[in-house]
C-alpha angles and dihedrals in degrees: 000000000000091000092052092050089052089052091049091051089050093048092048090056088051094047092063092054098047132019091193089061089050090057092049092050092046090051093049091044091051091053090050093050091050090051089047090053093048092048088055094053 
C-alpha cells in the first residue's frame, strides 16, 4: 500500500506539469483496475 501511495504522489507531481501525461496515467490505471477486477473474479 505504501508503495502505491508513493507512486500516486509521484504521478500527482507529474499531472500538474502535463495534462497529456495525466491522460496516459489515467488510461493505464484504468486498464490495471480492470485487470485487478478480473483477477478477483
